[in-house]
PDB file of N, CA, C and O in Angstrom:
ATOM      1  N   MET A   1    -128.720 123.178  23.752  1.00  0.00           N
ATOM      2  CA  MET A   1    -127.615 122.262  23.659  1.00  0.00           C
ATOM      3  C   MET A   1    -126.323 122.951  24.039  1.00  0.00           C
ATOM      4  O   MET A   1    -126.102 124.115  23.706  1.00  0.00           O
ATOM      5  N   ALA A   2    -125.470 122.217  24.743  1.00  0.00           N
ATOM      6  CA  ALA A   2    -124.180 122.781  25.117  1.00  0.00           C
ATOM      7  C   ALA A   2    -123.261 122.807  23.908  1.00  0.00           C
ATOM      8  O   ALA A   2    -123.221 121.871  23.110  1.00  0.00           O
ATOM      9  N   LYS A   3    -122.531 123.895  23.797  1.00  0.00           N
ATOM     10  CA  LYS A   3    -121.609 124.064  22.679  1.00  0.00           C
ATOM     11  C   LYS A   3    -120.307 123.328  23.005  1.00  0.00           C
ATOM     12  O   LYS A   3    -119.745 123.498  24.087  1.00  0.00           O
ATOM     13  N   LYS A   4    -119.831 122.505  22.058  1.00  0.00           N
ATOM     14  CA  LYS A   4    -118.577 121.791  22.262  1.00  0.00           C
ATOM     15  C   LYS A   4    -117.419 122.759  22.114  1.00  0.00           C
ATOM     16  O   LYS A   4    -117.397 123.579  21.197  1.00  0.00           O
ATOM     17  N   SER A   5    -116.459 122.660  23.020  1.00  0.00           N
ATOM     18  CA  SER A   5    -115.277 123.507  22.887  1.00  0.00           C
ATOM     19  C   SER A   5    -114.274 122.811  21.975  1.00  0.00           C
ATOM     20  O   SER A   5    -114.187 121.584  21.926  1.00  0.00           O
ATOM     21  N   LYS A   6    -113.526 123.631  21.260  1.00  0.00           N
ATOM     22  CA  LYS A   6    -112.512 123.101  20.356  1.00  0.00           C
ATOM     23  C   LYS A   6    -111.370 122.528  21.184  1.00  0.00           C
ATOM     24  O   LYS A   6    -111.003 123.098  22.211  1.00  0.00           O
ATOM     25  N   PRO A   7    -110.808 121.414  20.749  1.00  0.00           N
ATOM     26  CA  PRO A   7    -109.646 120.891  21.467  1.00  0.00           C
ATOM     27  C   PRO A   7    -108.456 121.828  21.282  1.00  0.00           C
ATOM     28  O   PRO A   7    -108.320 122.488  20.252  1.00  0.00           O
ATOM     29  N   LEU A   8    -107.608 121.871  22.289  1.00  0.00           N
ATOM     30  CA  LEU A   8    -106.423 122.714  22.202  1.00  0.00           C
ATOM     31  C   LEU A   8    -105.429 122.127  21.207  1.00  0.00           C
ATOM     32  O   LEU A   8    -105.189 120.920  21.194  1.00  0.00           O
ATOM     33  N   LEU A   9    -104.862 122.979  20.385  1.00  0.00           N
ATOM     34  CA  LEU A   9    -103.818 122.555  19.468  1.00  0.00           C
ATOM     35  C   LEU A   9    -102.539 122.274  20.265  1.00  0.00           C
ATOM     36  O   LEU A   9    -102.425 122.648  21.432  1.00  0.00           O
ATOM     37  N   ILE A  10    -101.598 121.619  19.622  1.00  0.00           N
ATOM     38  CA  ILE A  10    -100.376 121.220  20.320  1.00  0.00           C
ATOM     39  C   ILE A  10     -99.663 122.415  20.940  1.00  0.00           C
ATOM     40  O   ILE A  10     -99.189 122.321  22.072  1.00  0.00           O
ATOM     41  N   ASP A  11     -99.573 123.542  20.224  1.00  0.00           N
ATOM     42  CA  ASP A  11     -98.866 124.698  20.784  1.00  0.00           C
ATOM     43  C   ASP A  11     -99.561 125.214  22.035  1.00  0.00           C
ATOM     44  O   ASP A  11     -98.894 125.583  23.002  1.00  0.00           O
ATOM     45  N   ALA A  12    -100.877 125.246  22.032  1.00  0.00           N
ATOM     46  CA  ALA A  12    -101.623 125.707  23.212  1.00  0.00           C
ATOM     47  C   ALA A  12    -101.475 124.717  24.363  1.00  0.00           C
ATOM     48  O   ALA A  12    -101.386 125.125  25.521  1.00  0.00           O
ATOM     49  N   GLN A  13    -101.449 123.428  24.058  1.00  0.00           N
ATOM     50  CA  GLN A  13    -101.258 122.417  25.101  1.00  0.00           C
ATOM     51  C   GLN A  13     -99.869 122.546  25.724  1.00  0.00           C
ATOM     52  O   GLN A  13     -99.712 122.406  26.937  1.00  0.00           O
ATOM     53  N   LEU A  14     -98.860 122.815  24.887  1.00  0.00           N
ATOM     54  CA  LEU A  14     -97.505 122.967  25.412  1.00  0.00           C
ATOM     55  C   LEU A  14     -97.407 124.213  26.285  1.00  0.00           C
ATOM     56  O   LEU A  14     -96.783 124.172  27.346  1.00  0.00           O
ATOM     57  N   ARG A  15     -98.015 125.320  25.857  1.00  0.00           N
ATOM     58  CA  ARG A  15     -98.011 126.529  26.695  1.00  0.00           C
ATOM     59  C   ARG A  15     -98.695 126.268  28.036  1.00  0.00           C
ATOM     60  O   ARG A  15     -98.211 126.703  29.081  1.00  0.00           O
ATOM     61  N   GLU A  16     -99.814 125.560  28.000  1.00  0.00           N
ATOM     62  CA  GLU A  16    -100.542 125.239  29.230  1.00  0.00           C
ATOM     63  C   GLU A  16     -99.683 124.367  30.147  1.00  0.00           C
ATOM     64  O   GLU A  16     -99.637 124.592  31.356  1.00  0.00           O
ATOM     65  N   ALA A  17     -99.010 123.382  29.576  1.00  0.00           N
ATOM     66  CA  ALA A  17     -98.143 122.507  30.373  1.00  0.00           C
ATOM     67  C   ALA A  17     -96.996 123.294  30.998  1.00  0.00           C
ATOM     68  O   ALA A  17     -96.620 123.046  32.143  1.00  0.00           O
ATOM     69  N   ILE A  18     -96.441 124.240  30.246  1.00  0.00           N
ATOM     70  CA  ILE A  18     -95.364 125.076  30.778  1.00  0.00           C
ATOM     71  C   ILE A  18     -95.887 125.909  31.941  1.00  0.00           C
ATOM     72  O   ILE A  18     -95.250 125.977  32.992  1.00  0.00           O
ATOM     73  N   ARG A  19     -97.039 126.540  31.759  1.00  0.00           N
ATOM     74  CA  ARG A  19     -97.626 127.364  32.831  1.00  0.00           C
ATOM     75  C   ARG A  19     -97.924 126.534  34.082  1.00  0.00           C
ATOM     76  O   ARG A  19     -97.742 127.011  35.202  1.00  0.00           O
ATOM     77  N   ASN A  20     -98.377 125.306  33.894  1.00  0.00           N
ATOM     78  CA  ASN A  20     -98.784 124.459  35.017  1.00  0.00           C
ATOM     79  C   ASN A  20     -97.641 123.641  35.607  1.00  0.00           C
ATOM     80  O   ASN A  20     -97.847 122.894  36.564  1.00  0.00           O
ATOM     81  N   SER A  21     -96.445 123.771  35.053  1.00  0.00           N
ATOM     82  CA  SER A  21     -95.323 122.935  35.485  1.00  0.00           C
ATOM     83  C   SER A  21     -94.777 123.301  36.860  1.00  0.00           C
ATOM     84  O   SER A  21     -94.174 122.463  37.531  1.00  0.00           O
ATOM     85  N   GLY A  22     -94.983 124.546  37.284  1.00  0.00           N
ATOM     86  CA  GLY A  22     -94.403 124.993  38.545  1.00  0.00           C
ATOM     87  C   GLY A  22     -92.948 125.405  38.396  1.00  0.00           C
ATOM     88  O   GLY A  22     -92.295 125.749  39.381  1.00  0.00           O
ATOM     89  N   LEU A  23     -92.435 125.372  37.174  1.00  0.00           N
ATOM     90  CA  LEU A  23     -91.054 125.749  36.904  1.00  0.00           C
ATOM     91  C   LEU A  23     -91.012 127.114  36.231  1.00  0.00           C
ATOM     92  O   LEU A  23     -91.974 127.535  35.589  1.00  0.00           O
ATOM     93  N   THR A  24     -89.888 127.793  36.386  1.00  0.00           N
ATOM     94  CA  THR A  24     -89.719 129.062  35.675  1.00  0.00           C
ATOM     95  C   THR A  24     -89.302 128.760  34.242  1.00  0.00           C
ATOM     96  O   THR A  24     -88.865 127.652  33.932  1.00  0.00           O
ATOM     97  N   LEU A  25     -89.441 129.753  33.375  1.00  0.00           N
ATOM     98  CA  LEU A  25     -89.002 129.580  31.987  1.00  0.00           C
ATOM     99  C   LEU A  25     -87.501 129.327  31.931  1.00  0.00           C
ATOM    100  O   LEU A  25     -87.028 128.580  31.074  1.00  0.00           O
ATOM    101  N   ILE A  26     -86.759 129.940  32.828  1.00  0.00           N
ATOM    102  CA  ILE A  26     -85.309 129.726  32.872  1.00  0.00           C
ATOM    103  C   ILE A  26     -85.010 128.274  33.232  1.00  0.00           C
ATOM    104  O   ILE A  26     -84.162 127.640  32.604  1.00  0.00           O
ATOM    105  N   GLN A  27     -85.707 127.743  34.244  1.00  0.00           N
ATOM    106  CA  GLN A  27     -85.486 126.355  34.633  1.00  0.00           C
ATOM    107  C   GLN A  27     -85.805 125.397  33.485  1.00  0.00           C
ATOM    108  O   GLN A  27     -85.053 124.459  33.219  1.00  0.00           O
ATOM    109  N   ILE A  28     -86.919 125.642  32.815  1.00  0.00           N
ATOM    110  CA  ILE A  28     -87.317 124.772  31.709  1.00  0.00           C
ATOM    111  C   ILE A  28     -86.312 124.865  30.572  1.00  0.00           C
ATOM    112  O   ILE A  28     -85.906 123.844  30.017  1.00  0.00           O
ATOM    113  N   SER A  29     -85.908 126.086  30.221  1.00  0.00           N
ATOM    114  CA  SER A  29     -84.967 126.237  29.116  1.00  0.00           C
ATOM    115  C   SER A  29     -83.630 125.580  29.449  1.00  0.00           C
ATOM    116  O   SER A  29     -83.001 124.992  28.570  1.00  0.00           O
ATOM    117  N   GLU A  30     -83.191 125.671  30.692  1.00  0.00           N
ATOM    118  CA  GLU A  30     -81.936 125.017  31.087  1.00  0.00           C
ATOM    119  C   GLU A  30     -82.068 123.498  31.010  1.00  0.00           C
ATOM    120  O   GLU A  30     -81.173 122.821  30.505  1.00  0.00           O
ATOM    121  N   GLN A  31     -83.181 122.964  31.511  1.00  0.00           N
ATOM    122  CA  GLN A  31     -83.398 121.510  31.472  1.00  0.00           C
ATOM    123  C   GLN A  31     -83.507 121.004  30.036  1.00  0.00           C
ATOM    124  O   GLN A  31     -83.067 119.898  29.721  1.00  0.00           O
ATOM    125  N   ALA A  32     -84.100 121.828  29.170  1.00  0.00           N
ATOM    126  CA  ALA A  32     -84.286 121.434  27.777  1.00  0.00           C
ATOM    127  C   ALA A  32     -83.047 121.714  26.934  1.00  0.00           C
ATOM    128  O   ALA A  32     -82.928 121.210  25.818  1.00  0.00           O
ATOM    129  N   GLY A  33     -82.126 122.514  27.460  1.00  0.00           N
ATOM    130  CA  GLY A  33     -80.927 122.862  26.706  1.00  0.00           C
ATOM    131  C   GLY A  33     -81.215 123.789  25.534  1.00  0.00           C
ATOM    132  O   GLY A  33     -80.621 123.663  24.463  1.00  0.00           O
ATOM    133  N   ILE A  34     -82.143 124.729  25.756  1.00  0.00           N
ATOM    134  CA  ILE A  34     -82.495 125.680  24.696  1.00  0.00           C
ATOM    135  C   ILE A  34     -82.301 127.101  25.207  1.00  0.00           C
ATOM    136  O   ILE A  34     -82.149 127.330  26.407  1.00  0.00           O
ATOM    137  N   ALA A  35     -82.308 128.043  24.284  1.00  0.00           N
ATOM    138  CA  ALA A  35     -82.173 129.457  24.650  1.00  0.00           C
ATOM    139  C   ALA A  35     -83.430 129.931  25.372  1.00  0.00           C
ATOM    140  O   ALA A  35     -84.546 129.664  24.927  1.00  0.00           O
ATOM    141  N   GLY A  36     -83.249 130.623  26.471  1.00  0.00           N
ATOM    142  CA  GLY A  36     -84.380 131.124  27.235  1.00  0.00           C
ATOM    143  C   GLY A  36     -85.229 132.108  26.457  1.00  0.00           C
ATOM    144  O   GLY A  36     -86.442 132.183  26.653  1.00  0.00           O
ATOM    145  N   GLY A  37     -84.591 132.862  25.573  1.00  0.00           N
ATOM    146  CA  GLY A  37     -85.332 133.842  24.776  1.00  0.00           C
ATOM    147  C   GLY A  37     -86.352 133.184  23.863  1.00  0.00           C
ATOM    148  O   GLY A  37     -87.442 133.718  23.661  1.00  0.00           O
ATOM    149  N   ALA A  38     -86.009 132.036  23.314  1.00  0.00           N
ATOM    150  CA  ALA A  38     -86.940 131.330  22.427  1.00  0.00           C
ATOM    151  C   ALA A  38     -88.181 130.902  23.195  1.00  0.00           C
ATOM    152  O   ALA A  38     -89.301 131.017  22.697  1.00  0.00           O
ATOM    153  N   LEU A  39     -87.978 130.414  24.398  1.00  0.00           N
ATOM    154  CA  LEU A  39     -89.115 129.977  25.217  1.00  0.00           C
ATOM    155  C   LEU A  39     -89.931 131.181  25.683  1.00  0.00           C
ATOM    156  O   LEU A  39     -91.160 131.123  25.729  1.00  0.00           O
ATOM    157  N   SER A  40     -89.256 132.252  26.022  1.00  0.00           N
ATOM    158  CA  SER A  40     -89.941 133.471  26.445  1.00  0.00           C
ATOM    159  C   SER A  40     -90.808 134.027  25.316  1.00  0.00           C
ATOM    160  O   SER A  40     -91.952 134.414  25.552  1.00  0.00           O
ATOM    161  N   ARG A  41     -90.278 134.070  24.099  1.00  0.00           N
ATOM    162  CA  ARG A  41     -91.065 134.546  22.956  1.00  0.00           C
ATOM    163  C   ARG A  41     -92.251 133.628  22.690  1.00  0.00           C
ATOM    164  O   ARG A  41     -93.335 134.097  22.342  1.00  0.00           O
ATOM    165  N   PHE A  42     -92.052 132.322  22.851  1.00  0.00           N
ATOM    166  CA  PHE A  42     -93.133 131.352  22.649  1.00  0.00           C
ATOM    167  C   PHE A  42     -94.273 131.593  23.639  1.00  0.00           C
ATOM    168  O   PHE A  42     -95.442 131.405  23.305  1.00  0.00           O
ATOM    169  N   MET A  43     -93.928 132.006  24.843  1.00  0.00           N
ATOM    170  CA  MET A  43     -94.926 132.174  25.899  1.00  0.00           C
ATOM    171  C   MET A  43     -95.562 133.559  25.933  1.00  0.00           C
ATOM    172  O   MET A  43     -96.516 133.770  26.682  1.00  0.00           O
ATOM    173  N   THR A  44     -95.067 134.496  25.154  1.00  0.00           N
ATOM    174  CA  THR A  44     -95.558 135.868  25.227  1.00  0.00           C
ATOM    175  C   THR A  44     -97.003 135.986  24.756  1.00  0.00           C
ATOM    176  O   THR A  44     -97.465 135.215  23.914  1.00  0.00           O
ATOM    177  N   ASP A  45     -97.700 136.960  25.314  1.00  0.00           N
ATOM    178  CA  ASP A  45     -99.075 137.254  24.903  1.00  0.00           C
ATOM    179  C   ASP A  45     -99.120 138.305  23.797  1.00  0.00           C
ATOM    180  O   ASP A  45    -100.196 138.635  23.298  1.00  0.00           O
ATOM    181  N   ASP A  46     -97.968 138.826  23.417  1.00  0.00           N
ATOM    182  CA  ASP A  46     -97.900 139.855  22.387  1.00  0.00           C
ATOM    183  C   ASP A  46     -98.148 139.217  21.023  1.00  0.00           C
ATOM    184  O   ASP A  46     -97.319 138.438  20.553  1.00  0.00           O
ATOM    185  N   PRO A  47     -99.281 139.536  20.373  1.00  0.00           N
ATOM    186  CA  PRO A  47     -99.594 138.911  19.093  1.00  0.00           C
ATOM    187  C   PRO A  47     -98.606 139.273  17.980  1.00  0.00           C
ATOM    188  O   PRO A  47     -98.531 138.571  16.971  1.00  0.00           O
ATOM    189  N   ALA A  48     -97.854 140.352  18.154  1.00  0.00           N
ATOM    190  CA  ALA A  48     -96.883 140.753  17.138  1.00  0.00           C
ATOM    191  C   ALA A  48     -95.583 139.956  17.254  1.00  0.00           C
ATOM    192  O   ALA A  48     -94.775 139.938  16.325  1.00  0.00           O
ATOM    193  N   ALA A  49     -95.387 139.299  18.398  1.00  0.00           N
ATOM    194  CA  ALA A  49     -94.150 138.543  18.618  1.00  0.00           C
ATOM    195  C   ALA A  49     -94.207 137.212  17.874  1.00  0.00           C
ATOM    196  O   ALA A  49     -95.270 136.613  17.713  1.00  0.00           O
ATOM    197  N   PHE A  50     -93.055 136.777  17.433  1.00  0.00           N
ATOM    198  CA  PHE A  50     -92.952 135.472  16.791  1.00  0.00           C
ATOM    199  C   PHE A  50     -93.088 134.425  17.891  1.00  0.00           C
ATOM    200  O   PHE A  50     -92.255 134.361  18.796  1.00  0.00           O
ATOM    201  N   ARG A  51     -94.134 133.604  17.819  1.00  0.00           N
ATOM    202  CA  ARG A  51     -94.456 132.715  18.941  1.00  0.00           C
ATOM    203  C   ARG A  51     -94.237 131.240  18.666  1.00  0.00           C
ATOM    204  O   ARG A  51     -94.611 130.417  19.502  1.00  0.00           O
ATOM    205  N   ASP A  52     -93.662 130.869  17.562  1.00  0.00           N
ATOM    206  CA  ASP A  52     -93.509 129.454  17.248  1.00  0.00           C
ATOM    207  C   ASP A  52     -92.161 128.923  17.710  1.00  0.00           C
ATOM    208  O   ASP A  52     -91.171 129.651  17.785  1.00  0.00           O
ATOM    209  N   LEU A  53     -92.156 127.637  18.017  1.00  0.00           N
ATOM    210  CA  LEU A  53     -90.919 126.924  18.292  1.00  0.00           C
ATOM    211  C   LEU A  53     -90.691 125.936  17.158  1.00  0.00           C
ATOM    212  O   LEU A  53     -91.648 125.402  16.596  1.00  0.00           O
ATOM    213  N   ARG A  54     -89.461 125.697  16.826  1.00  0.00           N
ATOM    214  CA  ARG A  54     -89.170 124.626  15.876  1.00  0.00           C
ATOM    215  C   ARG A  54     -89.570 123.312  16.545  1.00  0.00           C
ATOM    216  O   ARG A  54     -89.577 123.203  17.771  1.00  0.00           O
ATOM    217  N   MET A  55     -89.899 122.329  15.730  1.00  0.00           N
ATOM    218  CA  MET A  55     -90.346 121.045  16.281  1.00  0.00           C
ATOM    219  C   MET A  55     -89.291 120.432  17.195  1.00  0.00           C
ATOM    220  O   MET A  55     -89.629 119.883  18.243  1.00  0.00           O
ATOM    221  N   ALA A  56     -88.029 120.518  16.816  1.00  0.00           N
ATOM    222  CA  ALA A  56     -86.964 119.950  17.642  1.00  0.00           C
ATOM    223  C   ALA A  56     -86.907 120.640  19.003  1.00  0.00           C
ATOM    224  O   ALA A  56     -86.680 119.992  20.025  1.00  0.00           O
ATOM    225  N   THR A  57     -87.114 121.956  19.012  1.00  0.00           N
ATOM    226  CA  THR A  57     -87.108 122.710  20.262  1.00  0.00           C
ATOM    227  C   THR A  57     -88.320 122.343  21.106  1.00  0.00           C
ATOM    228  O   THR A  57     -88.199 122.134  22.313  1.00  0.00           O
ATOM    229  N   ALA A  58     -89.482 122.264  20.481  1.00  0.00           N
ATOM    230  CA  ALA A  58     -90.698 121.877  21.198  1.00  0.00           C
ATOM    231  C   ALA A  58     -90.544 120.478  21.787  1.00  0.00           C
ATOM    232  O   ALA A  58     -90.995 120.221  22.903  1.00  0.00           O
ATOM    233  N   ALA A  59     -89.910 119.576  21.044  1.00  0.00           N
ATOM    234  CA  ALA A  59     -89.702 118.216  21.539  1.00  0.00           C
ATOM    235  C   ALA A  59     -88.792 118.219  22.766  1.00  0.00           C
ATOM    236  O   ALA A  59     -89.006 117.442  23.697  1.00  0.00           O
ATOM    237  N   ARG A  60     -87.787 119.079  22.774  1.00  0.00           N
ATOM    238  CA  ARG A  60     -86.884 119.162  23.933  1.00  0.00           C
ATOM    239  C   ARG A  60     -87.609 119.725  25.151  1.00  0.00           C
ATOM    240  O   ARG A  60     -87.394 119.263  26.272  1.00  0.00           O
ATOM    241  N   VAL A  61     -88.467 120.719  24.935  1.00  0.00           N
ATOM    242  CA  VAL A  61     -89.253 121.280  26.038  1.00  0.00           C
ATOM    243  C   VAL A  61     -90.212 120.213  26.578  1.00  0.00           C
ATOM    244  O   VAL A  61     -90.329 120.031  27.790  1.00  0.00           O
ATOM    245  N   ALA A  62     -90.886 119.522  25.681  1.00  0.00           N
ATOM    246  CA  ALA A  62     -91.820 118.472  26.105  1.00  0.00           C
ATOM    247  C   ALA A  62     -91.093 117.396  26.903  1.00  0.00           C
ATOM    248  O   ALA A  62     -91.601 116.926  27.921  1.00  0.00           O
ATOM    249  N   ASP A  63     -89.911 117.007  26.447  1.00  0.00           N
ATOM    250  CA  ASP A  63     -89.133 115.998  27.162  1.00  0.00           C
ATOM    251  C   ASP A  63     -88.731 116.497  28.545  1.00  0.00           C
ATOM    252  O   ASP A  63     -88.800 115.747  29.519  1.00  0.00           O
ATOM    253  N   ALA A  64     -88.314 117.755  28.639  1.00  0.00           N
ATOM    254  CA  ALA A  64     -87.930 118.334  29.935  1.00  0.00           C
ATOM    255  C   ALA A  64     -89.103 118.347  30.910  1.00  0.00           C
ATOM    256  O   ALA A  64     -88.913 118.248  32.122  1.00  0.00           O
ATOM    257  N   LEU A  65     -90.324 118.472  30.370  1.00  0.00           N
ATOM    258  CA  LEU A  65     -91.523 118.492  31.210  1.00  0.00           C
ATOM    259  C   LEU A  65     -92.125 117.102  31.404  1.00  0.00           C
ATOM    260  O   LEU A  65     -93.116 116.951  32.119  1.00  0.00           O
ATOM    261  N   GLY A  66     -91.538 116.093  30.779  1.00  0.00           N
ATOM    262  CA  GLY A  66     -92.052 114.731  30.915  1.00  0.00           C
ATOM    263  C   GLY A  66     -93.321 114.489  30.112  1.00  0.00           C
ATOM    264  O   GLY A  66     -94.149 113.657  30.485  1.00  0.00           O
ATOM    265  N   LEU A  67     -93.474 115.214  29.010  1.00  0.00           N
ATOM    266  CA  LEU A  67     -94.667 115.081  28.179  1.00  0.00           C
ATOM    267  C   LEU A  67     -94.399 114.157  27.006  1.00  0.00           C
ATOM    268  O   LEU A  67     -93.255 113.982  26.586  1.00  0.00           O
ATOM    269  N   GLU A  68     -95.466 113.568  26.481  1.00  0.00           N
ATOM    270  CA  GLU A  68     -95.353 112.786  25.256  1.00  0.00           C
ATOM    271  C   GLU A  68     -96.597 112.989  24.419  1.00  0.00           C
ATOM    272  O   GLU A  68     -97.676 113.281  24.935  1.00  0.00           O
ATOM    273  N   LEU A  69     -96.430 112.834  23.139  1.00  0.00           N
ATOM    274  CA  LEU A  69     -97.524 112.982  22.195  1.00  0.00           C
ATOM    275  C   LEU A  69     -98.223 111.629  22.061  1.00  0.00           C
ATOM    276  O   LEU A  69     -97.592 110.616  21.762  1.00  0.00           O
ATOM    277  N   VAL A  70     -99.526 111.632  22.285  1.00  0.00           N
ATOM    278  CA  VAL A  70    -100.299 110.388  22.177  1.00  0.00           C
ATOM    279  C   VAL A  70    -101.520 110.632  21.312  1.00  0.00           C
ATOM    280  O   VAL A  70    -101.988 111.766  21.211  1.00  0.00           O
ATOM    281  N   PRO A  71    -102.049 109.581  20.681  1.00  0.00           N
ATOM    282  CA  PRO A  71    -103.248 109.761  19.852  1.00  0.00           C
ATOM    283  C   PRO A  71    -104.447 110.142  20.712  1.00  0.00           C
ATOM    284  O   PRO A  71    -104.539 109.776  21.883  1.00  0.00           O
ATOM    285  N   LYS A  72    -105.356 110.882  20.101  1.00  0.00           N
ATOM    286  CA  LYS A  72    -106.607 111.211  20.768  1.00  0.00           C
ATOM    287  C   LYS A  72    -107.442 109.954  20.885  1.00  0.00           C
ATOM    288  O   LYS A  72    -107.338 109.035  20.074  1.00  0.00           O
ATOM    289  N   ARG A  73    -108.260 109.936  21.897  1.00  0.00           N
ATOM    290  CA  ARG A  73    -109.213 108.825  22.019  1.00  0.00           C
ATOM    291  C   ARG A  73    -110.316 109.039  21.017  1.00  0.00           C
ATOM    292  O   ARG A  73    -110.835 110.147  20.879  1.00  0.00           O
ATOM    293  N   LYS A  74    -110.669 108.008  20.334  1.00  0.00           N
ATOM    294  CA  LYS A  74    -111.766 108.102  19.376  1.00  0.00           C
ATOM    295  C   LYS A  74    -113.072 107.940  20.118  1.00  0.00           C
ATOM    296  O   LYS A  74    -113.177 107.094  21.006  1.00  0.00           O
ATOM    297  N   PRO A  75    -114.077 108.738  19.770  1.00  0.00           N
ATOM    298  CA  PRO A  75    -115.365 108.615  20.456  1.00  0.00           C
ATOM    299  C   PRO A  75    -115.991 107.250  20.175  1.00  0.00           C
ATOM    300  O   PRO A  75    -115.866 106.695  19.083  1.00  0.00           O
ATOM    301  N   LYS A  76    -116.656 106.739  21.182  1.00  0.00           N
ATOM    302  CA  LYS A  76    -117.360 105.463  20.998  1.00  0.00           C
ATOM    303  C   LYS A  76    -118.553 105.666  20.094  1.00  0.00           C
ATOM    304  O   LYS A  76    -119.286 106.647  20.221  1.00  0.00           O
ATOM    305  N   THR A  77    -118.742 104.737  19.183  1.00  0.00           N
ATOM    306  CA  THR A  77    -119.873 104.855  18.253  1.00  0.00           C
ATOM    307  C   THR A  77    -120.993 103.932  18.634  1.00  0.00           C
ATOM    308  O   THR A  77    -122.023 103.901  17.960  1.00  0.00           O
TER     309      THR A  77
END
């Protein structure tokens, strides 16, 4: 049997969207009106770095990227 992969959490989805946006972190931070350092720390691979964004900041980044939060599709029974 094939093993089901875990769905990506919101933070991982946002990082993926940022990586796939075609924009630089500077461009995104300017469009979102946030500090570039906060976005840079969020995107770092260094596990010792503080990687979270406040919800308000994440919402501004999502808006700058044209993203919205939607419910998951429920599996058909």
